[in-house]
Each structure stands twice: as structure tokens, then as C-alpha cells.
C-alpha positions as CSV (number, residue, x, y, z in Angstrom):
1,X,41.6,102.8,-15.0
2,X,44.1,101.7,-17.6
3,X,45.0,98.0,-17.8
4,X,48.6,96.8,-17.8
5,X,49.2,94.0,-20.2
6,X,52.6,92.2,-20.1
7,X,54.4,90.5,-23.0
8,X,52.2,88.5,-25.3
9,X,53.2,86.0,-28.0
10,X,50.6,84.9,-30.6
11,X,51.9,82.1,-32.8
12,X,49.0,81.8,-35.1
13,X,45.5,83.2,-35.6
14,X,42.7,81.2,-37.2
15,X,39.9,83.8,-36.7
16,X,38.1,85.4,-33.8
17,X,38.6,88.5,-31.7
18,X,41.2,89.1,-29.0
19,X,41.0,92.2,-26.8
20,X,43.9,93.3,-24.5
21,X,43.4,95.9,-21.9
22,X,40.5,98.3,-21.8
23,X,38.0,98.1,-24.6
24,X,35.6,101.0,-25.0
25,X,33.9,100.0,-28.2
26,X,34.3,96.8,-30.2
27,X,32.8,96.7,-33.6
28,X,32.8,93.9,-36.3
29,X,35.1,94.3,-39.3
30,X,33.2,91.7,-41.4
31,X,29.9,89.9,-41.3
32,X,28.6,86.8,-42.9
33,X,25.3,84.9,-43.1
34,X,24.7,81.3,-43.9
35,X,21.4,79.5,-44.4
36,X,21.7,75.7,-44.2
37,X,19.4,72.8,-43.5
38,X,19.4,70.4,-40.6
39,X,22.5,68.1,-40.5
40,X,24.3,70.0,-43.2
41,X,27.5,70.9,-41.2
42,X,28.2,67.4,-39.9
43,X,31.7,66.3,-40.4
44,X,33.4,63.0,-39.8
45,X,33.4,59.4,-41.1
46,X,30.1,57.5,-41.4
47,X,27.6,60.2,-40.6
48,X,24.0,59.1,-40.5
49,X,21.6,62.0,-39.9
50,X,17.8,61.3,-39.8
51,X,16.0,64.6,-39.8
52,X,12.7,63.7,-41.4
53,X,11.2,66.5,-43.4
54,X,13.4,69.6,-43.1
55,X,13.0,73.0,-44.7
56,X,15.3,76.1,-44.6
57,X,14.0,79.5,-45.5
58,X,16.9,81.8,-46.7
59,X,14.6,84.8,-47.2
60,X,15.5,87.7,-45.0
61,X,13.1,90.6,-45.0
62,X,15.5,93.1,-43.5
63,X,18.3,94.2,-45.7
64,X,21.0,94.7,-43.1
65,X,21.6,92.7,-40.0
66,X,24.7,94.3,-38.7
67,X,26.2,97.4,-40.4
68,X,29.9,97.6,-40.7
69,X,30.1,100.9,-42.7
70,X,32.4,103.4,-41.1
71,X,34.5,100.9,-39.2
72,X,38.1,101.2,-39.8
């Protein structure tokens, strides 16, 4: 059954996905991968992170995690 969506006003978009109405198939248009150690994305004033011994392994044995080829 089709969905009826009324007037929509979007002032700004900073990222993310918005679906209106019926969605049969949603596929990603871009992908990204980040390898970082513990406490690396902390933001703010006077950050004190005690993580002891930390190790991050950025090696990924599979070449593709999520294919986006063919998505338009």
C-alpha cells in the first residue's frame, strides 16, 4: 500500500539517510572504514584517558566489506 507523505521542509543535512514513504530496497552510496585505537575519538577540554596497553589491528583479510558497485 503506498504511503502518503505531506509537505516536508529540510533546512540542512549533515549526513545520514532519510526515507519517506515505502522503501523497497535501500543501498549505500558510499562506504568508509576507520581503524583507531582506544580513546582516539575523545573530544573536549582536559581529556584524560587511561587505557593501559592498547593495540589496533588495521589488517582486513577480506577485500570488500560492502559493495556499492552498480548503485546509482
